[in-house]
C-alpha positions as CSV (number, residue, x, y, z in Angstrom):
1,X,-98.5,32.6,-51.4
2,X,-101.1,31.3,-48.9
3,X,-100.7,27.8,-50.2
4,X,-96.9,27.9,-49.5
5,X,-97.5,29.1,-45.9
6,X,-100.0,26.4,-45.2
7,X,-97.7,23.8,-46.8
8,X,-95.2,24.4,-44.1
9,X,-97.6,23.6,-41.3
10,X,-98.0,20.0,-40.2
11,X,-101.5,19.0,-39.2
12,X,-101.5,16.4,-36.5
13,X,-104.0,14.8,-34.1
14,X,-104.9,16.9,-31.0
15,X,-103.1,14.7,-28.5
16,X,-99.9,14.7,-30.5
17,X,-100.1,18.5,-30.9
18,X,-100.4,18.9,-27.1
19,X,-97.5,16.6,-26.5
20,X,-95.3,18.4,-29.1
21,X,-96.2,21.8,-27.7
22,X,-95.6,20.8,-24.1
23,X,-92.3,19.0,-24.5
24,X,-90.8,21.3,-27.1
25,X,-91.6,24.4,-25.0
26,X,-90.2,22.7,-21.9
27,X,-87.0,21.7,-23.8
28,X,-86.7,25.2,-25.2
29,X,-87.1,26.9,-21.9
30,X,-84.7,24.6,-20.1
31,X,-82.0,24.8,-22.8
32,X,-82.2,28.6,-23.0
33,X,-82.0,29.0,-19.2
34,X,-79.0,26.5,-19.1
35,X,-77.4,28.5,-21.9
36,X,-77.6,31.7,-20.0
37,X,-76.4,30.0,-16.8
38,X,-73.4,28.7,-18.8
39,X,-72.6,32.1,-20.2
40,X,-72.9,33.6,-16.7
41,X,-70.5,31.0,-15.3
42,X,-68.1,31.4,-18.2
43,X,-67.9,35.2,-17.8
44,X,-68.1,35.2,-13.9
45,X,-71.3,37.1,-14.0
46,X,-69.9,39.5,-16.6
47,X,-67.0,40.6,-14.3
48,X,-64.2,38.4,-15.9
49,X,-61.5,40.0,-17.9
50,X,-61.3,38.8,-21.6
51,X,-58.4,36.6,-20.8
52,X,-60.3,34.8,-18.0
53,X,-63.4,34.0,-20.0
54,X,-63.9,30.2,-20.6
55,X,-64.4,30.0,-24.4
56,X,-65.6,26.4,-24.4
57,X,-68.3,27.2,-21.8
58,X,-69.3,30.3,-23.9
59,X,-69.7,28.1,-27.0
60,X,-71.8,25.6,-25.0
61,X,-74.0,28.4,-23.7
62,X,-74.6,29.9,-27.1
63,X,-75.2,26.4,-28.6
64,X,-77.8,25.7,-25.9
65,X,-79.6,29.0,-26.5
66,X,-79.6,28.4,-30.3
67,X,-80.8,24.8,-29.8
68,X,-83.7,26.0,-27.7
69,X,-84.7,28.6,-30.3
70,X,-84.5,26.1,-33.1
71,X,-86.6,23.5,-31.3
72,X,-89.2,26.1,-30.5
73,X,-89.3,27.5,-34.0
74,X,-89.7,24.1,-35.6
75,X,-92.4,23.0,-33.1
76,X,-94.4,26.1,-34.0
77,X,-95.1,24.4,-37.4
78,X,-97.4,21.9,-35.9
79,X,-101.2,22.5,-35.9
80,X,-104.0,20.5,-34.5
81,X,-106.9,19.5,-36.7
82,X,-109.5,22.4,-36.7
83,X,-107.1,25.1,-35.6
84,X,-107.9,28.5,-37.1
85,X,-106.0,29.5,-40.2
86,X,-103.7,32.4,-40.4
87,X,-105.4,35.8,-41.0
88,X,-103.1,36.5,-44.0
89,X,-104.4,33.4,-45.8
90,X,-105.9,34.0,-49.2
91,X,-109.0,32.0,-48.4
92,X,-110.3,34.3,-45.7
93,X,-111.9,37.7,-46.1
94,X,-110.2,40.8,-44.7
95,X,-113.2,41.8,-42.5
96,X,-112.7,38.9,-40.0
97,X,-111.1,40.8,-37.2
């Protein structure tokens, strides 16, 4: 099981890891915030009646939130050379913390 988990991680040089982390986090935060702003506008801050809600804007908002989450989740697969392994790995003892 430990080999499968580590097989999903992508080990990259330190500089690339930092770039991926910075830009994916920035993209994720911006898209999630824009998604919530879109939902807020579409529902008139939650005060709009169901017939007044802009469905296309709601779809855009939900899509932006989902895109931010997906980018952040995939970016978490990257690891820099020498980063600590997961505590649940089979190759570490259980008394390490």
